[in-house]
C-alpha positions in Angstrom: 45.5 -60.4 -59.0 41.9 -61.2 -60.2 38.5 -60.7 -58.0 34.7 -60.9 -59.0 32.5 -57.7 -58.3 30.1 -58.6 -55.5 27.5 -55.3 -56.4 27.5 -52.3 -58.5 30.4 -49.5 -57.7 33.3 -47.4 -59.6 36.2 -49.4 -60.9 38.5 -47.0 -58.7 36.5 -47.2 -55.4 36.6 -51.3 -55.9 40.2 -51.4 -56.5 40.9 -49.3 -53.2 38.8 -51.5 -51.4 40.2 -54.8 -52.9 43.6 -53.6 -51.9 42.6 -52.5 -48.3 43.1 -48.7 -48.7 46.8 -48.9 -49.0 46.5 -46.9 -52.3 45.4 -43.5 -53.2 43.2 -42.8 -56.3 45.9 -41.3 -58.1 48.6 -44.3 -57.9 45.9 -46.8 -59.1 45.0 -44.3 -62.0 48.7 -44.7 -63.0 47.8 -48.6 -63.4 44.9 -47.9 -65.4 46.5 -45.5 -67.8 49.3 -48.0 -68.0 46.8 -50.4 -69.6 47.5 -52.6 -66.4 43.8 -53.4 -65.4 41.1 -55.6 -67.6 37.6 -56.0 -66.8 36.1 -59.0 -68.2 39.3 -59.5 -70.2 39.1 -56.1 -71.8 41.6 -53.4 -70.9 40.0 -50.7 -68.6 42.0 -47.1 -68.5 39.5 -44.9 -66.6 38.8 -45.0 -62.8 35.4 -43.7 -63.1 34.3 -46.7 -65.2 31.3 -48.7 -63.7 31.6 -52.3 -62.7 28.4 -54.7 -62.2 27.8 -57.3 -59.9 29.7 -60.6 -61.2 32.3 -58.4 -63.6 35.5 -60.1 -63.1 38.3 -57.5 -62.3 41.8 -58.3 -63.1 45.2 -56.3 -62.0 48.9 -56.9 -63.4 50.8 -58.3 -61.1 53.7 -55.4 -62.1 51.4 -52.8 -61.1 53.0 -52.2 -57.7 56.2 -51.7 -59.8 54.8 -49.0 -62.0 53.7 -47.0 -58.7 56.6 -47.2 -57.0 58.8 -46.4 -60.2 60.9 -43.1 -60.6 61.1 -41.4 -63.9 63.8 -42.9 -65.8 67.1 -41.2 -65.8 67.9 -40.0 -69.5 71.0 -42.0 -71.0 73.6 -40.0 -73.5 74.7 -42.1 -76.2 76.8 -39.8 -77.7 78.2 -35.8 -77.0 80.5 -33.1 -78.7 80.4 -29.7 -78.7 78.0 -29.2 -81.4 75.2 -32.3 -80.4 74.1 -34.6 -77.9 72.0 -37.8 -78.7 70.3 -39.1 -76.1 68.0 -42.5 -75.5 64.9 -41.1 -74.5 62.7 -43.2 -71.9 59.3 -44.0 -72.3 56.8 -41.0 -70.2 59.1 -38.2 -71.4 57.7 -35.3 -73.5 60.5 -34.4 -76.3 59.6 -30.6 -75.7 60.4 -31.1 -71.7 64.0 -31.9 -72.5 66.0 -29.0 -72.0 68.3 -27.2 -72.6 69.5 -28.3 -76.0 67.1 -27.7 -78.9 65.3 -30.6 -80.4 66.0 -31.2 -84.0 63.3 -33.7 -84.5 60.7 -35.5 -81.9 59.6 -38.9 -80.5 56.1 -39.6 -79.3 55.9 -39.2 -75.4 55.9 -43.3 -75.2 58.5 -44.1 -77.9 61.8 -44.9 -76.3 65.0 -44.4 -78.5 67.5 -41.9 -80.3 66.7 -38.4 -79.9 68.8 -35.8 -81.5 69.4 -32.2 -79.5 71.4 -29.2 -81.1 73.9 -27.1 -78.6 73.5 -23.9 -81.0 71.2 -22.5 -83.5 73.9 -23.2 -86.1 74.1 -27.0 -85.3 70.0 -27.2 -85.2 70.0 -25.5 -88.9 72.7 -27.9 -90.1 70.8 -31.1 -88.9 67.3 -29.8 -90.1 69.6 -29.8 -93.5 70.4 -33.3 -93.4 66.8 -34.2 -92.3 65.1 -32.7 -95.3 67.9 -33.9 -97.6 67.4 -37.4 -96.0 70.8 -38.0 -95.3 69.6 -39.2 -91.6 68.9 -42.8 -91.9 66.6 -43.9 -88.8 65.7 -47.5 -88.1 62.8 -48.2 -85.4 61.9 -51.9 -83.5 58.1 -52.1 -83.1 56.4 -55.4 -81.8 53.6 -55.6 -83.6 50.1 -57.6 -83.4 49.5 -60.9 -85.0 52.1 -62.1 -88.0 52.0 -60.6 -91.1 51.6 -62.7 -94.2 54.8 -61.3 -95.9 58.4 -61.0 -94.5 58.7 -57.6 -95.8 57.2 -54.7 -97.6 57.0 -51.0 -98.5 53.9 -48.9 -97.8 53.1 -45.4 -99.4 50.2 -43.6 -99.0 48.9 -40.1 -98.2 48.3 -39.3 -94.6 46.2 -36.6 -93.1 44.0 -35.6 -90.1 41.1 -37.9 -89.3 39.4 -37.1 -85.9 40.8 -37.2 -82.4 41.3 -39.7 -79.3 41.3 -38.7 -75.7 42.9 -35.3 -76.8 45.2 -36.6 -79.4 45.0 -36.4 -82.7 44.6 -39.2 -85.2 46.2 -39.7 -88.3 45.3 -41.9 -91.3 45.0 -42.5 -95.1 43.9 -39.4 -96.8 43.5 -38.5 -101.0 44.9 -34.9 -99.8 47.1 -35.7 -97.4 51.0 -35.8 -97.4 53.2 -38.4 -98.8 54.6 -41.0 -96.2 56.6 -44.0 -97.0 57.6 -47.2 -94.7 59.8 -49.7 -95.3 59.6 -52.4 -93.0 61.1 -55.9 -92.4 60.0 -58.8 -90.0 63.0 -60.0 -87.7 61.3 -62.4 -85.7 57.9 -64.2 -85.0 56.5 -64.7 -81.3 53.4 -66.8 -80.1 51.1 -63.7 -81.2 53.3 -60.8 -82.5 56.1 -60.0 -84.8 59.3 -57.9 -84.1 59.6 -55.3 -87.6 62.3 -53.5 -88.2 60.9 -50.1 -89.8 62.6 -47.3 -92.0 60.7 -44.5 -92.4 61.4 -43.0 -95.4 59.5 -39.5 -94.7 58.8 -38.0 -91.2 55.2 -37.7 -91.0 53.4 -37.5 -87.4 52.7 -41.0 -86.1 53.9 -42.4 -89.3 55.1 -45.8 -88.4 51.9 -46.2 -86.1 49.5 -45.7 -88.9 51.1 -47.4 -91.5 51.4 -50.5 -89.0 47.9 -50.2 -87.9 46.2 -50.1 -91.3 48.4 -52.9 -92.6 46.2 -54.5 -89.6 49.1 -55.2 -87.3 48.9 -52.3 -85.1 52.1 -51.8 -82.6 51.5 -53.6 -79.3 49.6 -51.8 -77.7 48.8 -48.6 -79.3 45.3 -48.1 -78.4 44.9 -44.9 -80.3 45.1 -46.8 -83.6 43.8 -50.2 -82.6 40.8 -51.1 -80.4 41.8 -54.7 -79.9 44.7 -56.6 -80.0 45.3 -60.9 -80.7 47.9 -60.9 -78.0 46.7 -60.5 -74.2 50.0 -59.7 -72.4 49.5 -56.7 -69.9 52.0 -53.8 -72.0 52.3 -50.4 -70.2 52.7 -48.7 -73.6 52.9 -49.2 -77.5 56.2 -50.8 -78.0 58.3 -48.6 -80.9 61.8 -47.8 -79.9 63.9 -45.4 -82.2 66.8 -48.2 -82.7 69.5 -46.8 -85.0 71.1 -43.6 -86.4 73.1 -43.0 -89.3 74.7 -39.5 -90.7 77.7 -37.4 -91.9 78.3 -35.1 -89.0 78.1 -31.5 -90.6 81.1 -30.0 -88.7 83.3 -33.2 -88.5 82.6 -34.5 -91.5 82.7 -38.1 -90.3 80.0 -40.9 -90.1 77.9 -41.0 -86.8 76.3 -44.7 -86.2 74.4 -45.1 -83.1 72.2 -47.7 -81.6 69.9 -47.3 -78.5 69.6 -50.6 -76.2 66.0 -51.8 -75.7 64.2 -51.0 -72.6 63.5 -53.2 -70.2 59.8 -53.3 -70.5 60.4 -54.3 -74.4 62.8 -56.8 -73.6 60.3 -58.4 -71.2 57.4 -58.7 -73.5 59.9 -60.3 -76.1 60.9 -62.6 -73.5 56.9 -63.4 -72.6 56.6 -63.9 -76.7 59.5 -66.0 -76.7 61.4 -64.0 -79.2 65.3 -64.1 -78.8 
């Protein structure tokens, strides 16, 4: 859906007028926050933004689906008397998942495998495995552009650099904590590349920062990139905790799990002609 502004006004008022007043400001702001609106080919996330006469305003065709969407259910991938391992959907804040105790965290818009402990003892045992680096995690990330190499290893120090919309920004810092990520290109699309990323340390936003600093940010991680080569409407940063492997501390057997990609990630892969 595309229109041209006939006069200056606020973006949210313009959208409501174009859509016949059928949708509330709150509903339309959900579409804006999901990166589904562009003004003059640039994503605009704020309904309070002013548009000028002649500006081109575009709304992704998927916005109605988003507005009508109910929160995705949480799928259990593995469960026993000690642990529950879920496939976290986008939009869920890790700390709000109850009643079990979180062993680690995923960012709000990151999907995939998340470990929850059913007792304090199980929590301590799993934290111990993380500290000894005996839990192997792999992520899938769809990044902007095409890296010049097919694989690599990034190691530096990460520290706090500032803030963006109330969120802490992390980046390279001589006084920060050591962070190491290995990555490998799995497939190339028209304007993107699907990477398999293996974090060897567990710093906040580690994969996101490392990929942004190699000039191939995750699509569309606006906290760490201002512009992207790939121009698809994408609702969130496409990062997925794909696999998990460890020796169960109580059952003494290997647990090897894989979480399927969520639908929105799959849809962008199709648009990019990545099988």
